[in-house]
All heavy atoms as an XYZ file, in Angstrom:
691
protein
N      80.204     99.757    106.137
C      80.168    100.288    104.763
C      79.716     99.312    103.837
O      80.027     98.121    103.943
C      81.593    100.814    104.291
C      81.504    101.318    102.926
S      83.067    101.842    102.149
C      83.864    102.787    103.397
N      78.899     99.640    102.854
C      78.382     98.822    101.830
C      78.651     99.295    100.556
O      79.126    100.341    100.393
C      76.801     98.639    102.074
O      76.150     99.865    101.621
N      78.448     98.349     99.523
C      78.797     98.828     98.190
C      77.858    100.042     97.772
O      78.201    100.869     97.023
C      78.509     97.719     97.246
C      79.483     96.671     97.322
C      79.317     95.357     97.868
C      80.914     96.745     96.901
N      80.510     94.706     97.849
C      81.448     95.472     97.204
C      81.616     97.688     96.428
C      82.923     95.206     97.162
C      82.968     97.499     96.261
C      83.569     96.236     96.554
N      76.657    100.145     98.349
C      75.703    101.211     97.990
C      76.404    102.534     98.466
O      76.229    103.608     97.903
C      74.293    101.074     98.697
C      73.565     99.911     97.969
C      73.921     98.514     98.449
O      74.502     98.316     99.590
O      73.762     97.670     97.634
N      77.099    102.574     99.675
C      77.685    103.703    100.113
C      78.706    104.145     99.091
O      78.984    105.461     99.184
C      78.396    103.418    101.561
C      77.273    103.065    102.663
O      76.191    103.529    102.520
O      77.675    102.305    103.557
N      79.495    103.340     98.604
C      80.422    103.769     97.643
C      79.913    104.355     96.333
O      80.609    105.073     95.653
C      81.545    102.591     97.251
C      82.127    101.911     98.423
C      82.794    100.724     98.008
C      83.118    102.845     99.004
N      78.610    104.049     95.960
C      78.033    104.515     94.832
C      77.244    105.832     94.929
O      76.868    106.379     93.893
C      77.191    103.425     94.191
C      78.016    102.122     93.915
C      77.023    100.986     93.488
O      75.896    101.119     93.541
O      77.543     99.977     93.032
N      77.153    106.254     96.102
C      76.347    107.623     96.378
C      77.199    108.804     95.850
O      78.423    108.656     95.825
C      75.946    107.751     97.840
O      77.125    107.736     98.711
C      75.075    106.623     98.248
N      76.492    109.775     95.438
C      77.186    110.977     94.986
C      77.724    111.687     96.233
O      77.053    112.092     97.229
C      76.035    111.870     94.371
C      75.671    111.363     92.971
C      76.845    111.280     91.963
O      77.564    112.340     91.878
O      76.851    110.437     91.180
N      78.928    111.950     96.270
C      79.560    112.696     97.450
C      79.273    114.195     97.294
O      78.935    114.775     96.357
C      81.126    112.533     97.124
C      81.193    112.315     95.670
C      79.920    111.556     95.275
N      79.098    114.776     98.603
C      78.626    116.180     98.638
C      79.922    117.127     98.659
O      79.755    118.270     98.376
C      77.902    116.446     99.955
O      78.733    116.126    101.067
N      81.063    116.682     98.949
C      82.201    117.584     98.768
C      83.508    116.753     98.615
O      83.425    115.547     98.764
C      82.218    118.549     99.975
C      82.447    117.842    101.276
O      83.163    116.801    101.413
O      82.038    118.323    102.352
N      84.537    117.522     98.420
C      85.891    116.862     98.155
C      86.275    115.995     99.353
O      86.918    114.886     99.279
C      86.953    117.877     97.933
C      88.362    117.297     97.800
C      86.627    118.574     96.646
N      86.120    116.428    100.608
C      86.453    115.705    101.874
C      85.774    114.316    101.866
O      86.435    113.322    102.237
C      86.116    116.491    103.087
C      87.092    117.697    103.193
C      86.471    118.564    104.376
N      85.258    118.941    104.037
C      84.566    120.045    104.581
N      85.100    120.608    105.433
N      83.413    120.409    104.104
N      84.542    114.328    101.412
C      83.785    113.064    101.430
C      84.407    112.182    100.389
O      84.465    110.989    100.597
C      82.384    113.313    101.098
C      81.526    112.107    101.379
C      80.008    112.426    101.123
O      79.495    113.506    101.364
O      79.356    111.449    100.935
N      84.775    112.539     99.281
C      85.372    111.912     98.090
C      86.644    111.262     98.629
O      86.952    110.082     98.488
C      85.556    112.566     96.941
C      86.396    111.960     95.922
C      84.292    113.101     96.260
N      87.471    112.048     99.369
C      88.810    111.768     99.799
C      88.513    110.542    100.917
O      89.163    109.545    100.906
C      89.469    112.831    100.422
O      89.666    113.902     99.422
C      90.810    112.388    101.106
N      87.540    110.717    101.754
C      87.280    109.680    102.696
C      86.848    108.474    102.189
O      87.205    107.391    102.563
C      86.221    110.308    103.754
C      86.031    109.275    104.868
C      87.227    109.305    105.786
O      87.798    110.328    106.096
N      87.691    108.066    105.978
N      85.971    108.527    101.269
C      85.511    107.215    100.515
C      86.648    106.637     99.851
O      86.700    105.275     99.954
C      84.432    107.642     99.499
C      83.131    107.995    100.080
C      82.065    108.240     99.040
O      82.302    108.276     97.843
N      80.855    108.415     99.546
N      87.641    107.238     99.188
C      88.715    106.641     98.643
C      89.598    105.927     99.674
O      90.180    104.768     99.473
C      89.542    107.706     97.791
C      88.820    108.088     96.540
C      89.735    108.989     95.692
N      88.961    109.388     94.579
C      89.379    110.533     93.787
N      90.314    111.257     94.273
N      88.681    110.748     92.752
N      89.834    106.676    100.751
C      90.629    106.132    101.931
C      90.021    104.810    102.479
O      90.707    103.832    102.760
C      91.004    107.229    102.966
C      91.887    108.352    102.491
C      92.090    109.329    103.412
O      91.494    109.308    104.598
O      92.919    110.235    103.191
N      88.612    104.909    102.603
C      87.897    103.796    103.239
C      88.019    102.564    102.200
O      88.271    101.484    102.726
C      86.455    104.195    103.464
C      86.235    105.202    104.572
O      87.224    105.401    105.335
O      85.167    105.775    104.567
N      87.987    102.833    100.924
C      88.065    101.740    100.051
C      89.502    101.171    100.082
O      89.687    100.045    100.036
C      87.712    102.111     98.650
C      87.634    101.100     97.450
C      86.711     99.911     97.971
C      87.303    101.718     96.165
N      90.445    101.957    100.119
C      91.873    101.517    100.286
C      92.003    100.685    101.428
O      92.725     99.625    101.358
C      92.877    102.726    100.124
N      91.509    101.193    102.587
C      91.675    100.382    103.789
C      90.872     99.005    103.710
O      91.307     98.001    104.154
C      91.173    101.148    104.939
C      91.917    102.258    105.374
C      91.506    103.028    106.524
N      92.418    104.036    107.015
C      92.123    105.381    106.849
N      90.966    105.775    106.080
N      93.052    106.314    107.110
N      89.758     99.022    103.094
C      89.009     97.879    102.759
C      89.893     96.779    101.969
O      90.002     95.673    102.344
C      87.694     98.058    102.172
C      86.889     96.827    101.749
C      86.319     96.094    102.849
C      85.656     97.397    100.923
N      90.426     97.257    100.867
C      91.315     96.519    100.071
C      92.505     95.822    100.918
O      92.798     94.623    100.883
C      91.862     97.139     98.968
S      90.628     97.520     97.636
N      93.073     96.632    101.769
C      94.183     96.229    102.647
C      93.630     95.122    103.552
O      94.370     94.143    103.788
C      94.814     97.375    103.332
C      96.017     96.986    104.311
C      97.145     96.295    103.594
C      96.484     98.293    104.956
N      92.490     95.399    104.222
C      91.895     94.363    105.136
C      91.741     93.118    104.405
O      92.075     91.957    105.094
C      90.643     94.971    105.830
C      90.965     95.908    106.915
C      89.622     96.203    107.780
N      88.443     96.426    107.017
C      88.047     97.566    106.582
N      88.783     98.744    106.945
N      86.920     97.759    105.896
N      91.081     93.111    103.247
C      90.755     91.869    102.550
C      92.062     91.135    102.084
O      92.222     89.981    102.287
C      89.956     92.200    101.351
C      89.723     90.982    100.599
C      88.492     92.633    101.904
N      92.968     91.929    101.455
C      94.061     91.294    100.690
C      95.386     91.374    101.638
O      96.406     90.883    101.303
C      94.356     91.953     99.529
C      93.440     91.753     98.386
C      92.306     92.557     98.115
C      93.345     90.469     97.776
C      91.394     92.345     97.152
C      92.392     90.110     96.834
C      91.324     91.051     96.456
N      95.163     91.835    102.857
C      96.330     91.890    103.793
C      96.521     90.708    104.642
O      97.536     90.541    105.184
N      95.553     89.857    104.566
C      95.698     88.438    105.366
C      96.503     87.555    104.473
O      96.792     87.779    103.348
C      94.274     87.902    105.545
O      93.693     87.498    104.161
C      93.350     88.917    106.295
N      96.882     86.434    105.154
C      97.576     85.477    104.452
C      96.717     84.802    103.212
O      97.415     84.658    102.162
C      98.043     84.232    105.400
C      98.932     83.231    104.830
C      99.274     82.145    105.690
O      99.201     82.383    106.948
O      99.511     80.982    105.221
N      95.520     84.576    103.453
C      94.746     84.060    102.416
C      94.499     85.088    101.270
O      94.474     84.900    100.141
C      93.432     83.730    102.826
C      93.393     82.401    103.632
O      94.297     81.634    103.493
O      92.502     82.099    104.275
N      94.362     86.336    101.654
C      94.139     87.510    100.752
C      95.518     87.629     99.813
O      95.363     87.879     98.637
N      96.580     87.442    100.527
C      97.784     87.504     99.725
C      97.895     86.521     98.723
O      98.314     86.693     97.577
C      99.034     87.586    100.586
C      99.275     88.817    101.401
C      99.640     89.980    100.302
O     100.623     89.843     99.636
N      98.888     91.090    100.374
N      97.491     85.193     99.117
C      97.443     84.027     98.117
C      96.590     84.336     96.925
O      96.885     84.093     95.826
C      97.100     82.868     98.944
C      98.174     82.348     99.797
C      97.673     81.072    100.564
C      98.587     80.628    101.496
N      98.186     79.421    102.321
N      95.522     84.910     97.278
C      94.318     85.239     96.236
C      94.884     86.291     95.265
O      94.960     86.227     94.106
C      93.129     85.722     96.753
C      92.111     86.137     95.833
C      91.703     84.985     94.891
C      90.819     86.495     96.532
N      95.672     87.316     95.815
C      96.194     88.283     95.111
C      97.317     87.921     94.197
O      97.491     88.297     92.911
C      96.683     89.523     95.949
C      97.085     90.880     95.180
C      95.907     91.526     94.541
C      97.555     91.903     96.307
N      98.182     87.008     94.687
C      99.305     86.318     93.883
C      98.609     85.587     92.761
O      99.201     85.589     91.689
C      99.976     85.548     94.773
C     100.885     86.280     95.806
C     101.688     85.318     96.795
O     101.682     84.060     96.612
O     102.238     85.878     97.734
N      97.522     84.776     92.902
C      97.025     84.181     91.955
C      96.253     85.079     90.881
O      96.516     84.728     89.669
C      95.687     83.274     92.594
C      95.048     82.500     91.357
C      95.401     81.343     90.896
C      93.819     82.814     90.876
N      94.437     81.024     89.927
C      93.465     81.836     89.951
C      92.958     83.874     90.996
C      92.428     81.759     89.159
C      91.782     83.978     90.325
C      91.440     82.877     89.306
N      95.702     86.127     91.335
C      95.031     87.191     90.449
C      96.227     87.729     89.504
O      96.095     87.817     88.280
C      94.432     88.211     91.109
C      93.029     87.843     91.727
C      92.630     88.941     92.633
C      92.079     87.607     90.692
N      97.452     87.999     90.121
C      98.462     88.645     89.450
C      98.972     87.488     88.345
O      99.365     87.741     87.178
C      99.625     88.945     90.362
C     100.783     89.554     89.670
C     101.763     90.130     90.761
N     101.604     91.591     90.632
C     101.894     92.338     89.631
N     102.352     91.755     88.476
N     101.739     93.567     89.628
N      99.173     86.267     88.783
C      99.653     85.147     87.944
C      98.633     85.018     86.680
O      99.101     84.749     85.672
C      99.914     83.971     88.681
N      97.334     84.991     87.001
C      96.377     84.721     86.021
C      96.155     85.947     85.014
O      95.815     85.619     83.927
C      95.096     84.353     86.608
C      95.047     83.086     87.244
S      95.316     81.482     86.346
C      93.943     81.711     85.136
N      96.344     87.128     85.444
C      95.817     88.157     84.693
C      96.885     89.306     84.320
O      96.711     90.163     83.382
C      94.620     88.946     85.396
C      93.456     87.962     85.485
C      93.056     87.572     86.797
C      92.828     87.478     84.382
C      91.999     86.705     86.936
C      91.693     86.521     84.498
C      91.380     86.123     85.830
O      90.478     85.287     85.948
N      97.908     89.280     85.104
C      99.032     90.338     84.867
C     100.212     89.810     84.280
O     100.757     90.341     83.305
C      99.345     91.006     86.160
C     100.450     92.123     86.001
C      98.175     91.670     86.805
N     100.594     88.666     84.780
C     101.945     88.109     84.246
C     101.763     87.038     83.162
O     102.411     86.082     82.993
C     102.617     87.304     85.373
C     102.823     88.235     86.603
C     103.417     87.661     87.841
O     103.398     86.429     87.894
O     103.777     88.424     88.740
N     100.791     87.474     82.169
C     100.518     86.684     80.979
C     100.583     87.662     79.728
O     100.205     88.760     79.963
C      99.257     85.897     81.024
C      99.302     84.786     82.191
C      98.039     86.945     81.294
N     100.810     87.162     78.534
C     100.758     88.036     77.489
C      99.311     88.463     77.149
O      98.386     87.706     77.397
C     101.171     87.079     76.274
C     101.701     85.824     76.827
C     101.179     85.831     78.357
N      99.200     89.731     76.673
C      97.852     90.210     76.500
C      97.552     90.121     75.033
O      96.302     89.931     74.712
C      97.683     91.733     76.884
C      98.577     92.602     76.112
C      97.774     91.771     78.423
C      98.272     94.001     76.261
N      98.539     89.982     74.255
C      98.294     89.805     72.749
C      98.915     88.487     72.348
O     100.113     88.295     72.385
C      98.792     90.901     71.972
N      98.050     87.496     71.879
C      98.520     86.228     71.472
C      98.369     86.067     69.894
O      97.261     86.354     69.342
C      97.806     85.199     72.195
C      98.259     83.740     71.677
C      97.972     85.283     73.660
N      99.333     85.750     69.214
C      99.061     85.677     67.667
C      98.001     84.673     67.311
O      97.886     83.599     67.997
C     100.497     85.044     67.161
C     101.553     85.331     68.234
C     100.743     85.520     69.503
N      97.198     85.168     66.399
C      96.085     84.290     65.909
C      94.717     84.564     66.728
O      93.705     84.151     66.301
N      94.776     85.357     67.813
C      93.559     85.904     68.409
C      92.990     87.085     67.882
O      93.796     87.881     67.472
C      93.742     85.826     69.977
O      94.666     86.829     70.302
C      94.205     84.434     70.546
N      91.819     87.222     68.173
C      91.171     88.556     67.710
C      91.789     89.619     68.571
O      92.002     89.547     69.689
C      89.541     88.408     68.190
C      88.907     89.604     67.559
O      88.898     90.691     68.229
O      88.164     89.361     66.575
N      91.993     90.809     67.806
C      92.751     91.963     68.541
C      91.936     92.421     69.779
O      92.567     93.050     70.657
C      92.792     92.987     67.448
C      92.727     92.246     66.271
C      91.995     90.955     66.466
N      90.602     92.322     69.767
C      89.888     92.631     70.914
C      90.242     91.955     72.224
O      89.950     92.498     73.272
C      88.343     92.565     70.529
O      87.989     91.294     70.468
N      90.780     90.762     72.035
C      91.108     90.116     73.208
C      92.119     90.781     74.049
O      92.254     90.786     75.314
C      91.752     88.697     72.934
C      92.255     87.974     73.997
N      91.553     87.402     75.018
C      93.634     87.565     74.372
C      92.256     86.932     75.942
N      93.483     87.048     75.525
N      92.996     91.637     73.397
C      94.047     92.356     74.070
C      93.465     93.484     74.903
O      93.894     93.585     76.016
C      95.063     92.997     73.044
N      92.359     94.091     74.480
C      91.749     95.089     75.185
C      91.068     94.476     76.403
O      91.135     95.094     77.546
C      90.693     95.826     74.371
C      91.235     96.638     73.186
C      90.976     96.261     71.931
C      92.033     97.765     73.384
C      91.462     96.880     70.783
C      92.504     98.419     72.372
C      92.317     97.969     71.062
N      90.400     93.320     76.266
C      89.732     92.688     77.384
C      90.953     92.318     78.399
O      90.654     92.516     79.649
C      88.943     91.465     76.830
C      88.314     90.715     77.948
C      87.208     91.139     78.566
C      88.817     89.500     78.398
C      86.464     90.354     79.472
C      88.249     88.765     79.503
C      87.154     89.188     79.906
N      91.924     91.752     77.953
C      93.045     91.290     78.980
C      93.637     92.473     79.603
O      93.968     92.251     80.749
C      94.210     90.535     78.047
N      93.700     93.532     78.943
C      94.281     94.895     79.624
C      93.319     95.284     80.747
O      93.742     95.720     81.719
C      94.550     95.954     78.574
C      95.236     97.041     79.139
C      96.655     96.812     79.751
O      97.373     95.749     79.335
O      97.076     97.449     80.701
N      92.060     95.232     80.482
C      91.196     95.528     81.498
C      91.247     94.532     82.786
O      91.192     95.108     83.876
N      91.431     93.239     82.596
C      91.705     92.515     83.598
C      92.999     92.795     84.374
O      92.925     92.847     85.736
C      91.897     91.054     83.189
C      90.547     90.477     82.613
C      90.707     89.085     82.009
O      91.705     88.911     81.383
N      89.709     88.160     82.197
N      93.967     93.163     83.748
C      95.264     93.638     84.334
C      95.083     94.881     85.156
O      95.597     95.040     86.247
C      96.281     94.010     83.330
C      96.902     92.761     82.639
C      97.896     93.224     81.734
N      98.674     92.033     81.102
C      99.911     92.042     80.672
N     100.551     93.196     80.734
N     100.475     90.934     80.319
N      94.243     95.757     84.604
C      94.062     97.016     85.326
C      93.384     96.843     86.611
O      93.520     97.593     87.657
C      93.243     98.071     84.449
C      94.036     98.736     83.297
O      95.359     98.748     83.535
N      93.578     99.115     82.356
N      92.362     95.931     86.735
C      91.689     95.740     87.937
C      92.737     95.219     89.133
O      92.627     95.684     90.064
C      90.558     94.692     87.749
C      89.469     95.286     86.808
C      89.938     94.146     89.008
C      88.379     94.276     86.389
N      93.519     94.289     88.542
C      94.497     93.819     89.603
C      95.522     94.836     90.037
O      95.678     95.032     91.152
C      95.197     92.498     89.081
C      96.295     92.078     90.082
C      94.409     91.499     88.686
N      95.921     95.727     89.141
C      96.885     96.825     89.495
C      96.144     97.863     90.344
O      96.783     98.367     91.270
C      97.303     97.398     88.102
C      98.246     96.613     87.356
C      98.864     97.283     86.240
N      99.566     96.422     85.449
C      99.677     96.333     84.140
N      98.802     97.058     83.468
N     100.483     95.429     83.475
N      94.823     98.007     90.091
C      94.107     98.928     90.809
C      94.049     98.492     92.264
O      94.287     99.209     93.320
C      92.685     99.343     90.409
C      91.842    100.308     91.061
O      92.352    101.470     91.090
O      90.906     99.781     91.744
N      93.757     97.234     92.464
C      93.670     96.651     93.808
C      95.003     96.833     94.504
O      95.136     97.195     95.684
C      93.303     95.283     93.749
C      91.866     94.907     93.388
C      91.711     93.330     93.107
C      90.999     95.259     94.646
N      96.074     96.510     93.888
C      97.543     96.678     94.468
C      97.824     98.085     94.646
O      98.309     98.330     95.857
C      98.586     96.109     93.377
C      98.462     94.555     93.286
C      99.386     94.015     92.184
O      99.744     94.815     91.231
O      99.766     92.878     92.324
N      97.422     98.978     93.877
C      97.571    100.456     94.165
C      96.859    100.943     95.386
O      97.397    101.675     96.242
C      97.181    101.262     92.996
N      95.573    100.427     95.575
C      94.838    100.781     96.708
C      95.443    100.114     98.054
O      95.333    100.805     99.027
C      93.370    100.371     96.538
C      92.664    101.154     95.452
C      91.291    100.630     95.254
N      90.605    101.242     94.137
C      90.055    102.494     94.034
N      90.032    103.122     95.062
N      89.521    102.912     92.981
N      95.853     99.012     97.932
C      96.526     98.303     99.129
C      97.769     99.134     99.510
O      98.022     99.566    100.684
C      96.927     96.943     98.827
C      95.668     96.039     98.593
C      97.863     96.293     99.787
C      95.783     94.790     98.012
N      98.615     99.572     98.566
C      99.804    100.323     98.889
C      99.470    101.769     99.424
O     100.056    102.220    100.347
C     100.718    100.507     97.673
C     101.217     99.166     97.223
O     101.552     98.346     98.019
N     101.561     99.092     95.889
N      98.346    102.327     98.920
C      97.784    103.643     99.418
C      97.374    103.407    100.908
O      97.786    104.210    101.712
C      96.668    104.030     98.605
C      96.016    105.384     99.011
C      94.704    105.667     98.457
O      94.208    104.942     97.620
N      94.282    106.883     98.722
N      96.778    102.376    101.125
C      96.296    102.189    102.556
C      97.476    101.989    103.524
O      97.420    102.460    104.661
C      95.371    101.021    102.643
N      98.412    101.378    103.012
C      99.643    101.215    103.879
C     100.316    102.534    104.293
O     101.025    102.656    105.275
C     100.600    100.299    103.198
C     100.248     98.842    103.126
C     101.225     97.876    102.619
N     100.695     96.520    102.765
C     100.791     95.598    101.811
N     101.329     95.933    100.602
N     100.411     94.368    102.063
N     100.089    103.494    103.377
C     100.689    104.878    103.711
C      99.810    105.804    104.520
O     100.205    106.824    104.963
C     101.004    105.516    102.334
C     102.181    104.762    101.495
C     102.353    105.339    100.107
C     103.323    104.543     99.381
N     103.409    104.945     98.002
N      98.459    105.398    104.683
C      97.667    106.262    105.441
C      97.867    106.127    106.936
O      98.377    105.377    107.483
C      96.198    105.789    105.160
C      95.687    106.004    103.667
C      94.271    105.413    103.621
C      95.600    107.444    103.367
């Protein structure tokens, strides 16, 4: 599977479901290793377990930081989904 495969228009619901499951499995393979777990822990420490709004910073920073958090949370959700497949 390549990134291009993930970006193609699906022809039906089964194909969409299969693509989601494949992506979840890919996330589990990448982050399921010891090194992957270390990287995920670092991502969580850097982007999730930090304040998103810091006094004195531009309010738009909070929106940017929340986007970073969502990426890490999405990866974790996909990993958990793959474990249930």
